[in-house]
Wavefront OBJ file of the C-alpha trace (Angstrom):
o trace
v 0.000 0.000 0.000
v 1.259 3.464 -0.800
v 1.499 5.955 2.030
v 3.486 7.364 4.893
v 5.985 5.318 6.872
v 4.865 3.338 9.896
v 4.243 5.802 12.703
v 3.885 3.413 15.592
v 3.797 -0.251 16.529
v 0.604 -1.714 18.013
v 0.993 -2.025 21.765
v 0.415 -5.758 21.816
v 3.058 -6.219 19.095
v 5.900 -4.335 20.753
v 7.683 -7.578 21.561
v 6.818 -9.321 18.270
v 8.447 -7.488 15.341
v 7.487 -10.248 12.909
v 3.795 -9.685 13.688
v 4.207 -5.914 13.368
v 5.714 -6.510 9.924
v 2.632 -8.527 8.940
v 0.371 -5.620 9.880
v 2.464 -3.244 7.789
v 2.444 -5.712 4.887
v -1.328 -6.006 5.048
v -1.692 -2.215 5.006
v 0.567 -2.047 1.968
v -1.497 -4.665 0.144
v -4.798 -2.801 0.450
v -5.282 -1.247 -2.981
v -6.937 2.160 -2.718
v -7.832 4.394 -5.636
v -10.416 6.800 -7.000
v -10.248 8.996 -3.923
v -12.835 11.733 -3.536
v -13.327 14.068 -0.633
v -15.509 16.957 0.417
v -15.834 19.500 3.213
v -18.857 19.456 5.485
v -19.865 22.535 7.488
v -22.733 21.861 9.867
v -24.387 24.209 12.370
v -26.374 23.093 15.398
v -28.823 21.549 15.519
v -28.111 19.135 12.663
v -28.210 15.446 11.826
v -27.642 13.454 8.641
v -28.036 9.796 7.727
v -25.624 8.158 5.315
v -26.245 5.917 2.367
v -25.658 2.165 2.328
v -22.525 0.657 0.732
v -23.884 0.177 -2.790
v -25.735 3.506 -2.869
v -22.607 5.296 -1.612
v -20.564 3.866 -4.466
v -23.181 4.813 -7.046
v -23.453 8.384 -5.730
v -19.756 9.143 -5.221
v -17.680 6.737 -7.297
v -19.829 4.744 -9.749
v -16.990 2.448 -10.899
v -16.021 1.483 -7.341
v -16.174 -2.119 -6.190
v -16.440 -0.982 -2.579
v -15.719 2.176 -0.626
v -13.896 2.869 2.605
v -14.915 6.174 4.139
v -13.460 8.351 6.872
v -14.290 11.635 8.581
v -11.663 13.932 10.132
v -12.883 16.437 12.726
v -11.630 19.984 12.071
v -13.813 21.995 14.452
v -16.563 21.254 16.969
v -17.834 17.779 17.742
v -20.590 15.354 16.776
v -21.856 11.858 17.422
v -21.418 9.064 14.858
v -23.755 6.118 15.328
v -23.849 2.976 13.203
v -27.107 1.184 12.473
v -25.467 -1.852 14.116
v -25.136 0.081 17.404
v -21.476 1.181 17.525
v -21.071 4.834 18.488
v -18.297 7.438 18.788
v -18.028 11.132 19.564
v -15.849 12.828 16.946
v -13.886 15.881 18.123
v -11.412 18.172 16.352
v -8.126 16.394 15.692
v -9.800 12.965 15.711
v -11.163 10.758 12.949
v -13.600 7.934 12.400
v -13.182 5.251 9.739
v -16.073 3.174 8.393
v -14.232 0.300 6.632
v -17.311 -1.325 5.103
v -19.176 1.902 4.317
v -22.108 0.803 6.472
v -25.098 3.074 6.991
v -24.726 5.492 9.916
v -26.018 8.738 11.413
v -24.005 11.825 12.308
v -24.935 14.937 14.248
v -26.525 15.853 17.557
v -28.242 13.015 19.424
v -31.325 15.116 20.167
v -32.146 15.570 16.461
v -34.560 12.740 15.688
v -35.125 13.262 11.948
v -31.784 13.192 10.127
v -31.504 14.555 6.592
v -30.442 12.014 3.935
v -26.823 12.661 2.947
v -27.515 12.272 -0.774
v -29.838 15.300 -0.746
v -26.958 17.568 0.339
v -24.217 16.669 -2.133
v -23.974 18.154 -5.646
v -24.169 15.785 -8.618
v -20.984 14.365 -10.147
v -18.559 15.162 -11.683
v -16.781 17.512 -9.262
v -13.969 19.731 -10.528
v -12.885 20.383 -6.932
v -13.925 19.118 -3.507
v -17.411 20.521 -2.822
v -18.627 22.138 0.386
v -21.739 20.661 2.011
v -23.588 22.994 4.378
v -26.518 22.124 6.604
v -28.002 22.967 9.987
v -29.856 25.435 12.142
v -27.283 28.230 12.447
v -25.851 27.429 15.876
v -22.457 26.063 16.938
v -20.308 25.029 13.957
v -18.914 21.554 13.261
v -16.452 21.229 10.367
v -15.469 17.824 8.962
v -13.329 16.511 6.111
v -15.065 13.520 4.510
v -12.990 11.135 2.390
v -14.112 8.193 0.265
v -11.729 5.722 -1.386
v -12.357 2.870 -3.782
v -10.961 -0.384 -2.414
v -10.635 -3.409 -4.688
v -12.375 -6.234 -2.875
v -10.585 -9.466 -3.742
v -11.517 -12.751 -2.123
v -9.116 -12.284 0.783
v -7.650 -9.368 2.734
v -6.983 -10.425 6.317
v -6.611 -6.955 7.816
v -9.775 -5.533 6.238
v -11.794 -8.566 7.294
v -10.572 -8.110 10.876
v -11.720 -4.511 11.323
v -14.822 -3.419 13.285
v -17.660 -1.514 11.547
v -16.585 1.766 13.178
v -13.036 2.827 14.087
v -12.508 5.854 16.331
v -9.022 7.311 15.822
v -7.818 9.379 18.775
v -4.135 10.314 18.345
v -2.121 9.548 21.452
v -0.221 12.849 21.292
v -1.073 16.482 20.664
v 1.320 16.484 17.712
v -0.555 13.529 16.185
v -3.862 15.372 16.445
v -2.268 18.522 15.011
v -0.862 16.530 12.076
v -4.276 15.078 11.340
v -5.962 18.496 11.401
v -3.212 20.193 9.376
v -3.176 17.484 6.709
v -6.946 17.602 6.401
v -6.857 21.395 6.147
v -4.188 21.196 3.451
v -6.377 18.779 1.511
v -9.185 21.328 1.586
v -6.976 24.203 0.486
v -5.109 22.306 -2.247
v -6.032 24.027 -5.514
v -4.881 21.215 -7.828
v -7.315 18.904 -6.093
v -7.247 15.934 -8.459
v -3.565 15.846 -9.439
v -0.249 15.171 -7.715
v -0.249 15.136 -3.939
v -3.797 16.494 -3.832
v -5.170 13.336 -5.396
v -3.350 11.187 -2.827
v -4.160 13.159 0.311
v -7.331 11.213 1.214
v -5.336 8.000 0.844
v -2.477 9.280 2.996
v -4.927 10.445 5.636
v -6.662 7.072 5.709
v -3.339 5.247 6.011
v -2.400 7.433 8.957
v -5.803 6.879 10.585
v -5.403 3.108 10.243
v -1.937 3.165 11.755
v -3.041 5.388 14.617
v -5.840 2.890 15.306
v -3.527 -0.117 15.194
v -1.013 1.649 17.442
v -3.555 1.798 20.271
v -5.435 -1.427 19.635
v -6.618 -3.188 22.818
v -6.631 -6.929 23.374
v -8.949 -8.944 21.126
v -10.275 -12.478 21.446
v -10.521 -13.727 17.837
v -9.722 -12.692 14.286
v -6.562 -12.027 12.322
v -5.206 -9.336 14.651
v -5.735 -11.629 17.642
v -4.109 -14.499 15.735
v -0.920 -12.457 15.413
v -0.699 -12.472 19.225
v -1.123 -16.222 19.536
v 2.283 -17.929 19.991
v 1.308 -20.841 17.733
v -0.840 -19.224 15.030
v 1.165 -16.001 15.039
v 4.360 -17.969 14.516
v 2.799 -19.954 11.689
v 1.490 -16.795 9.995
v 4.941 -15.214 10.176
v 6.428 -18.266 8.434
v 3.765 -18.386 5.707
v 4.005 -14.676 4.958
v 7.805 -14.699 4.976
v 8.034 -17.563 2.470
v 4.687 -17.994 0.668
v 6.349 -19.775 -2.256
v 7.804 -22.592 -0.159
v 6.423 -26.128 -0.389
v 4.473 -25.935 2.840
v 2.533 -28.843 4.293
v 0.553 -28.933 7.525
v 3.110 -31.357 8.950
v 6.079 -29.138 8.114
v 4.372 -26.022 9.459
v 3.438 -27.795 12.694
v 7.032 -28.909 13.181
v 8.260 -25.342 12.673
v 6.022 -24.020 15.470
v 6.601 -27.085 17.679
v 3.036 -28.379 17.975
v 1.076 -31.273 16.531
v -0.871 -30.974 13.302
v -4.086 -31.338 15.311
v -3.242 -28.490 17.675
v -2.197 -26.230 14.795
v -5.402 -26.925 12.883
v -7.587 -26.365 15.943
v -5.893 -23.059 16.815
v -6.206 -21.813 13.225
v -9.886 -22.764 13.113
v -10.614 -21.091 16.454
v -8.920 -17.791 15.566
v -9.222 -17.535 11.780
v -12.005 -19.912 10.797
v -9.918 -21.635 8.103
v -7.239 -24.361 8.133
v -3.602 -23.344 7.588
v -3.310 -24.540 3.994
v -6.521 -22.760 3.021
v -5.152 -19.563 4.522
v -1.927 -20.038 2.558
v -3.844 -20.502 -0.704
v -5.825 -17.314 -0.098
v -2.726 -15.326 0.789
v -0.883 -16.590 -2.302
v -3.714 -15.378 -4.534
v -3.814 -12.010 -2.756
v -0.055 -11.644 -3.216
v -0.299 -12.724 -6.844
v -2.963 -10.084 -7.519
v -0.739 -7.453 -5.922
v 2.201 -8.488 -8.128
v 0.033 -8.558 -11.251
v -1.208 -5.062 -10.514
v 2.030 -3.410 -9.391
v 4.862 -5.134 -11.293
v 5.832 -6.147 -14.831
v 6.813 -9.663 -13.750
v 5.778 -12.454 -16.106
v 3.205 -15.079 -15.159
v 5.900 -17.778 -14.697
v 7.852 -15.433 -12.412
v 4.790 -14.638 -10.309
v 3.757 -18.302 -10.255
v 7.153 -19.263 -8.832
v 7.068 -16.498 -6.231
v 3.714 -17.637 -4.866
v 4.455 -21.352 -4.805
v 3.283 -22.874 -8.097
v 5.465 -25.170 -10.182
v 4.043 -23.894 -13.481
v 2.178 -20.872 -14.754
v -0.564 -23.232 -15.957
v -1.193 -24.493 -12.426
v -1.073 -20.917 -11.150
v -3.545 -19.744 -13.802
v -6.014 -22.488 -12.876
v -5.802 -21.662 -9.174
v -6.103 -17.918 -9.773
v -9.163 -18.358 -11.996
v -10.848 -20.619 -9.416
v -10.209 -18.145 -6.626
v -10.645 -14.770 -8.298
v -12.956 -15.597 -11.197
v -10.678 -14.655 -14.108
v -7.337 -15.884 -15.518
v -4.360 -13.847 -14.272
v -3.535 -12.363 -17.688
v -7.113 -11.146 -18.163
v -7.281 -9.866 -14.596
v -4.041 -7.896 -15.091
v -5.320 -6.325 -18.329
v -8.602 -5.330 -16.695
v -6.845 -3.920 -13.618
v -4.454 -1.860 -15.755
v -7.300 -0.548 -17.923
v -9.245 0.421 -14.802
v -6.204 2.280 -13.453
v -5.879 4.209 -16.723
v -9.543 5.230 -16.584
v -9.116 6.505 -13.044
v -6.061 8.600 -13.902
v -7.045 9.630 -17.412
l 1 2 3 4 5 6 7 8 9 10 11 12 13 14 15 16 17 18 19 20 21 22 23 24 25 26 27 28 29 30 31 32 33 34 35 36 37 38 39 40 41 42 43 44 45 46 47 48 49 50 51 52 53 54 55 56 57 58 59 60 61 62 63 64 65 66 67 68 69 70 71 72 73 74 75 76 77 78 79 80 81 82 83 84 85 86 87 88 89 90 91 92 93 94 95 96 97 98 99 100 101 102 103 104 105 106 107 108 109 110 111 112 113 114 115 116 117 118 119 120 121 122 123 124 125 126 127 128 129 130 131 132 133 134 135 136 137 138 139 140 141 142 143 144 145 146 147 148 149 150 151 152 153 154 155 156 157 158 159 160 161 162 163 164 165 166 167 168 169 170 171 172 173 174 175 176 177 178 179 180 181 182 183 184 185 186 187 188 189 190 191 192 193 194 195 196 197 198 199 200 201 202 203 204 205 206 207 208 209 210 211 212 213 214 215 216 217 218 219 220 221 222 223 224 225 226 227 228 229 230 231 232 233 234 235 236 237 238 239 240 241 242 243 244 245 246 247 248 249 250 251 252 253 254 255 256 257 258 259 260 261 262 263 264 265 266 267 268 269 270 271 272 273 274 275 276 277 278 279 280 281 282 283 284 285 286 287 288 289 290 291 292 293 294 295 296 297 298 299 300 301 302 303 304 305 306 307 308 309 310 311 312 313 314 315 316 317 318 319 320 321 322 323 324 325 326 327 328 329 330 331 332 333 334 335 336 337 338 339 340 341
């Protein structure tokens, strides 16, 4: 993933640099594009309700497979409440991330009839980030809203491990100041859709994700919890370090000093899949990343991700992703050209 350098190591990973490297690798692998952003200026009392995932994509980025959205507080405060019940109070210098673009409300809790978000935004295309204004004329709340297209392949362990709502509260005053200043720069950038301006929403989202991971509390299950587990975390580090090796469940179990049964049970409990299934999914994710970002040939990529021939690789890729690797690469490159053209 493109973006700023790692700003902090998750607290529970401070003694496990291999696991911290896996988090950074997963961030790098998330392919973000087609960023759009806008400025929202609300005055109390106010309340809006967002769109659902598909409607969001159609309204803001019609070619998007899925959107990740975030809001950075610039001034004032408001409540963000998901339909699923999660809630956060967003203040200046903080951010919220909605990884799955789920429907949510924003505003003052006492306002019972929120205005639909789609009625406030101007129609596409936008030559520059628009300003959305709404409210009753009282205390002002200013927010930077960013929306990024995220290619949704069959497997992305970090994205699948995230909660519906992430509240990013920088641990230091300088972190909060950086967030506000970067958001303000995004709003003032005159060449909004070229150069650094086009990448600012992406850079802001990367920083929000890393701030979140840096303060992540203990979890019980999922990929982030699996990194903490001495058995599963060790196995994941081995698989990610050498995905092209000829791994078997027996060899992997020997490497982490447990039986095959124990390894399989721990994987199932934390990740819901057996080790070799996880490896297959990660190989395909890595292959897609290499197809999209490098000029390596199919035989070269096949070897890097553990296939003895490009024919075997092509069959596996088509089964998992739905298209042969050569066709997928052509489509991905054409899509990238449309986004930048």
